[in-house]
Each structure stands twice: as structure tokens, then as C-alpha cells.
C-alpha positions, 0 to 999 in steps of 0.5 A: 684550378681547385676551387675550396669549400667550407660550411659548416651545419649545427642541429639540436639533438635530443640524445646525449652527446657520448651515443652521438659521438659514437654513431658518428665516429665509428665508420660500422655504425655510421655506415648503417644510418648514414644515406651519405655512406653505403659503407664504412670499415676500419682498416688495421685495427678496429679501435677508434684512435686519433690516426687510427685509417678507416676506408668509406665507399660512397653511394650511387649519387655520389659517384660511388667513389670509395676514400680511406681517411684518418682520424686527426683529432678526437676529445670524446665525446666533444670532438672528432674528425678525419680527413681523406688520404691522397684526393680520390674523383674529382676531391683534391682533400675532405675533411669534414669534424664533428662538434658535440656540445651539450645544452640542455634536452641534448646535444648541439651538433656540428658538422664541420666539411671542408673540399677542394676541389680539383677542377672548377669547372664543377665545384659549383656541382660538388657544392651542391652534392656536399651541401646535400649531403651534411645536412642530410646526415643530420636530419637522419642522425636526428633520426635515428635517435628519435627512432630509439627513444619511438621504440622505447615508448611503443614498448612500455607502452605495449609492457603497461597494456599487457599488466592492464590484460594481465591484471583484468584476467586476475580480477574477473577470476576472482570474480 
């Protein structure tokens, strides 16, 4: 007997919706920062369009399964999602939907997960794993955006320090 699992997680991120959309929806970019996805690649043409096929490989802690998904509704940069093409592992169906809502100071990101577990006796364990992966994905997305901002601040501080050193050297040479 299959069991349905549905939930949503929301987080506010200090980033633009279009940047977040590309980071989340492009499988190659996502595999770089998301610990819930080991690898991601397009199947066939490498374009982010409705109906495009992608292949994901999950990490060992998520059984290392590989599955193929098809992008459904894509409305860049506001929403997007994909659904598995066929059953894999204990999951009969697996889908993710993302909504990016611009708000003052950033973007409200909502991740919706819909899954159907084939066997009822492992439904609780699979739901725990999916909820954990969802929360970790949103936290890592926040970290990825913050890391880029933090690097920009560090680079700016280094440039300012370098300019100040050069200005002091010029001041000493004049004296």
C-alpha cells in the first residue's frame, strides 16, 4: 500500500529571485552546493525549459539512488519544478516545486515536496529523510548566497587596505 507525503518549507534569503532560480533549477549548479544531490545533469539538450529531462544521483546517505526527472511548470524567475519520470527505490513518485517571491531585502523561497512511498512500513523513515534533506537544502542555499556576499565584502576590504597602503607609501616618499 503506497503512502503519500506532502510538505512545504519556507525561508527568507537575502538574494535576488533570478539568481536563486538559476541556482536551484539548473542541475549542474545545484549539484555544486546541495548536499542532497550528488550529481545532476541534463539528459539530451542542455536547456532549462519545460519538458527538459534531467538525471540526479543522490548521496549514499540517501541510498545513492539515481533517477530521471522532467521539468514541469517553469516560470522564470518565479516558480519551477520537476517530477520523477518513473519509480525508483522506495519511491513511486517524487516531485519538487519551488516558488521565489520577491520581498523587501531578498526573496521568500518555498520548497514543496510531494512523494509517494511504495511500501507503508518505511513511509515514516522516508518522510524523515525527505524533510531533513529539504531543510538542509534550504539552509545550504542560504549559505551559498551568503558565501558569495561574504566573499564580496572580503574582496572589497582587501582592495581598500591595499589602496590605503599604497597611499601611505606615496605619502612617505614625498616626505
